[in-house]
N, C-alpha and C positions, 0 to 999 in steps of 0.2 A: 978142351974146348968142344971137340966133336961130341963127346959124351954129354956135355951140358946142353948142346943144341938138340941132340937126340931126345933128351929128357923133356925139354921145352916142347918139342914137336909132339912127343907122345902125350903130354899133358893137354896140349891144344886139341889133338885128335880125340882124346878121352872126353874133353868138354863138349866137342861137337857131337860125339855119339851119345853122350848123356842127354844133350838137347834133343836129339832125334828120338831117343827113348821117351822123353817127356812129351814131345809133340805128338808122336804116333799114338801114345796111350791116352793122352788128354783129349785130342781132337779127332782121332780116327777109330775110337772104340765104339762098339755096340753094347750098351749097358743092358743087363738083364736084371730087373728088380727081383729081390728075394723077400720072403717073409721077415718081419721085424725091422724093416727099413734098410736091410743089407742089399748087396748086389754082387753079381759076378759079370764078367764082360768078355766079349770077343775083341781081340786087339792084336797088333803086330809089334808091340813094344819089345818083346823078348828077342825078336829078330836082330835088333840093333845091339843088344847085349852080346849075342852070339857073334855078330859081325865084328864087334870090338875085340872080342877074345881071339878071333881068327887073325885080325889085322895087327893087333897090338900085344897080344898075350893075355893070359888068364886074369892077372890082377887088374890090368888097365881096363879090359873089357868088362870084367865083373863089376869094377867100380863105376864104370859108365852106366851100366844097367841099374846098379844099386842106387846110385845118386839120382839119375834121371827119373826112374820109376818111383823112388821114395818121395821125391819132391812132388811128383804127380799125385801120389796118395795124400800127401800133406795138404794139398790145395783142393782136395775133393772131400766134402763133409761125410760122404758115405764110406770112403776108403781110409780116412785119416787114422783110424785106430789100428789099421793093418800095416801101417808104414814100417814098423820094426821087422815084421815078418817078411815084407817085400824086400827090404835091404838085405837080409840074410839069404833069401832064396836066389835073388838075382846075382849076388856075389858068388854063390855056389855054382850057378849056371856058367858064369864066366870062367871060374877056376877049373871046372870039369872040361869045358871046351878047350881051354888053354892046355890042360894036361894032355889030352888026347892029341890035339893038333900039333903042339910044339915040343912036348917032352917025349911022347911015344912015337909019333909019325915024323916029327921035325920037318914040317912042310916048308918052312922058310929056307931049308937047305936044298930044296929040290926045284928044278926047272921043268920037270915032267908034268905037263898039264893034267894028264889022266890020274897020276898019283895024287896031285894036289886036290883035284876034284873029288876023288874017292875019299881021301882023309878029311877034307872039309865037310863032306856029307856025314861021315861016321862021327866026327867030333860034334857036329850040330845035333845029330840024333842023340848022342850020349848026354849032352847038356840038357836038351829039352825033354828027354825021357826021364831024367832025374826030376825035372820040374813037374811033369805029369803025375809022377808018383808022390813027390814030396809036398807039392802045393796043397792038395786036399787034406793030406794027413796032418801036416804042420798046421794048416788052417783050422782043422777040426779041434785039435788040442789047444791051439792059441785062443780060438773063440770061446771054447768051453771053460778052460782052466785059468786063462789070463784075463779074459774080458768078462767071464761069468755068464756067457750066453747059455740059454737052456739047451739040453742035450739034443732034443728033436730038431731045433732050429739049426744047430751046428751040423747035424747029420744031413739035413736037406741041403744046406749050403755046400757041404763037402762033396755031395753027389753031383750037384750042378757044376761045382768048381772043377771036378774031375773031367766032366764032359767038355766044358768050355776050354779048359787047359789043353786037352787032347787036340781039339780043333785048332787052337792057337799054335800048338807045337807043329802040326802037320803043315799049316800055312807058312809058319816062320821058317821051317827047314827048307822048303822049296824056295822061298823068297831069298833067304840069306845065302844059300849055296849059289844061286843064280847071280846075286849081286857081287858076292866075294870073288867068284871066278871071272866075272866081267871086269871088275875094277882092279884086281890084283896086278895084271900086266901093265895097266896104265900107271898105277902107283909106283911100280918098279921102275918103269921108264923115266918117270918124273922125279924119282928119288924121294918120294913122299912116304914110301913104305920103309919104316925105320930099320927093320931087319932085312937085309938083302940076302938072296940065295948065294951060297958059296960055290956051287958048281955050275 
């Protein structure tokens, strides 16, 4: 029964974080128009994907980001064609953050605030560094070879995407590490953090 309740709690938290990804990307982004009717944007949607991975684990956090951001893409005429790429990249962000935070550092087994802060920072940087590298590269090949965009246009978008993704990553790392380390003790005390520290 406890396991079933934990699963329901995790699914509810995943849905909440997916909604936060969607809202932050849809309503808090600064869109930068690109040639050919395309665009890139400054946003904090990835922060909630990373936060989900820190709180719930890689799969749940990755799915929260993938579902929330993909729905946001599907509802925007400019980004709709990029939805499959978004789903893949956000899932990978969550899996990388989860791998570092929970399988390498095992932050849920620790009550040492400095240790948790350090590894939540490292995990966030790892996941978002992957995105800084992968987003423009995957985007370039996706636009050119799947969507048939001219090479020059794909190159321009990839360069701008690299710049905006880097800015997004820096802002998101700062934001998510602050939020996670602020809410973690509260969630632990209230029993809302599904995985409790053992020591």
